[in-house]
Structures are given as structure tokens and as C-alpha cells.
N, C-alpha and C positions, 0 to 999 in steps of 0.2 A: 740310866737304864731303869725301866719299869718292870718290876716283877709282879706277875699275875698268878693267883691261885684259883683254880676251879674247885670250889668246896661243895661236895655233894651233901646236901642237907637231908636228902631222902633218895631212896631208889624206887619209891612208889610213884605211880602215875594214875591219873583218872582218864587217860586216853590210851589208845593202843596203836600208835602210829606205825605204819607199815615199814618205815625206814629205821626205827629206833629199837635198840636192844632192851629198853625198859618196857616194851610192849609185852614181854614175857612176864606177866604179873605173878605167875606161880613161882618163878625163880627168886623173886624178891619179897614174897609175902611175909617171911619170917625175919627179914632184915629190919632192925629197928631204925627209926629216924635218928639223925644226929641229935645229941642232947645239947641243951643250952650251956650246961657247965663245961662239957668237952669243947664246944665251939669257942667259948670265951678263953679257955686255956690255949687252944690251938691258935686263935687269932693273936693272942699275946706273944706266942712263940714265933708265929709267922712274921709279925711286925719286927721282932728282933732280927730275923733273917733278911729283912729288907723288902718284904712283900708290901706293895702299895695299892694293889687292886685285888679285890675279892669278888669272884663271880659266884653268887649263891645259886646253885644249880641242883639238878636231880635228873631223874624223874621230873615230877612237877613240884618245884620248891615250895609252892604255897600249901602243899599238903603237910608240911612240917608246922605244927601248931605254934612253934617258937619263932617263926620266920620274922616277925616284926621286931622282936627283941634281938634277934641275930643281926638283922640289918642295922638296927640302932647301935648295937655294940660296935660293929665294924665301922660304921660311920663316925661314931664318937672316938674311935681309935685312929681317926684321920686316914682311913682307907677309902679309896673310891670303890663303889659297889655297883653290882649289876644283878638283875634277875631276868630270866627268860621264863615266860609263862604262856600256857595255852589260853589263859584268861577265864577259864571256867570259875575260878575262885577269886579272881581279881576284885570284882565288886565288893566282896566281903571284906577284903583287906585294904582297899584303895586308900581310904582316909588315914588309916594308921601307918601306911608306908610313905606318905607324903614327906619329902625332904630327907628320906633315909636311903633312897636309891638314886644313884647318879645316872645309870643307864637302864631303862626299863624297856625290855624287848617283848613284844607280843608276837607269837608265832602265827603266821598265816602262810599256808603252803600252796594256795592256789587262789586266783582271783574269782574262781568259780565255786559257789557255795557247795554244790553237790560233790565236786571233786575234793575240795578241802575236807569236808566231813567224811568222805570215803577214805582218804589217806589217814585221817586221825582216828577213824572208827568210832567217832562220837560227834554229836552235833554241837560244834563250837564256833562255827563261822560267824553267826550273828553275835556271839559273845565277844568276839574280837572287836567288832565295830562298836558295840555298846561300851566296852571297856575303854576304847579310844575316847568316846564322849565323856565318860566319867573322869578319866585321867586329865583330859584337857580342861574340864571344869575345875579341877583341883590345881591347875597350873603346872601339870606334869607334861612332859614331851616324849611319849613312848615312840619307839621305832618298830618297824616290821622286821621280824626274822623270818626269812623265806628259805626253807630247805629245798634246794633245787634237786630234782630227780630227772631221770631221762624223759619222763612224761611231762614234766612241768617247765623244763628249761626254756621252751619256746614261749612261755607266758611271762617272761621277765618284763617285756614292755608294758603289759597290763598291770603287773605288780608295781612298776614304777609309777604308773598313772594313779594307782590307789594311794601310794605313799605321798 
């Protein structure tokens, strides 16, 4: 059996996706990011409980300034790791995350640039494709995380073609 932990490293986000509760930025503005010390203590305890997979999530996990150290600590603790990102900050962290993340998920919510950016309420469509180039150049193999809505479900074949 594989035990998975979704570990919220932040509740903050630099997007305001129409389907996500983290889009309410005011609700989370005073909530601190997870600290590195607390993270290390918690990972040590989670490991004792048998957790083998840690999903570093949030809001936007790359908004936690300790994300690289967190990923490295989890990886060094022999845990499988994943991060889902909207990619706006990925170019800044890409080189430092290499080899520390087993599953790198890039969010893309429509094959159409205008629709994707409207859903996210931030212009990040081009950032996803630029981040794919960066990741591949570093030997990483990110996947696409596609949040299906009533409006986008019919675009699954186009998303498949992009993937």
C-alpha cells in the first residue's frame, strides 16, 4: 500500500482560477506559508507513519521560498514527490528543482490561450509552454494537469494532442 500526503506548503496563489477556493486571496492573506523547520519535523513523522509519497501543493507551491529545500528534504527521505504549478515561477526554480521532483505537473486548463487565461484570471498560457521547453532542456518530463469543467470537457481531444 502506498500512503500519500498532500502537504500544503502555502495557501497563497498568484492566479485566481475560477474553479479554485484559493482564488479568494483575502481569505488567505494572513495565513503564513509552511516553515521549513515544521516541514522537516512533519516529514520525519509522516515517514514513521508509512507515508511514501508527498505532494507539495497549495495555492501555488512555488510561492513558498523554501520549496526547493522542502523538495530536497522529502526526496532525501526516500519519498516520492510531486508539485503542481501554474508555471509562472517555474523558470525561476527550474534548475534548482531538477532531480528533486518525481512528478512535475504543469496546469493547463484549455488548449485555447484566451480561455486558459480567462479561467486563471492571469496570463500564464505562454508560460506553460515556455516551462515545458525549460523542463525538457533539463531532462525533466512534466505532465499536463487539466482541470475539466463543464465548459472545457469537450476540449479533451485537443488537450490530448497537446500532450
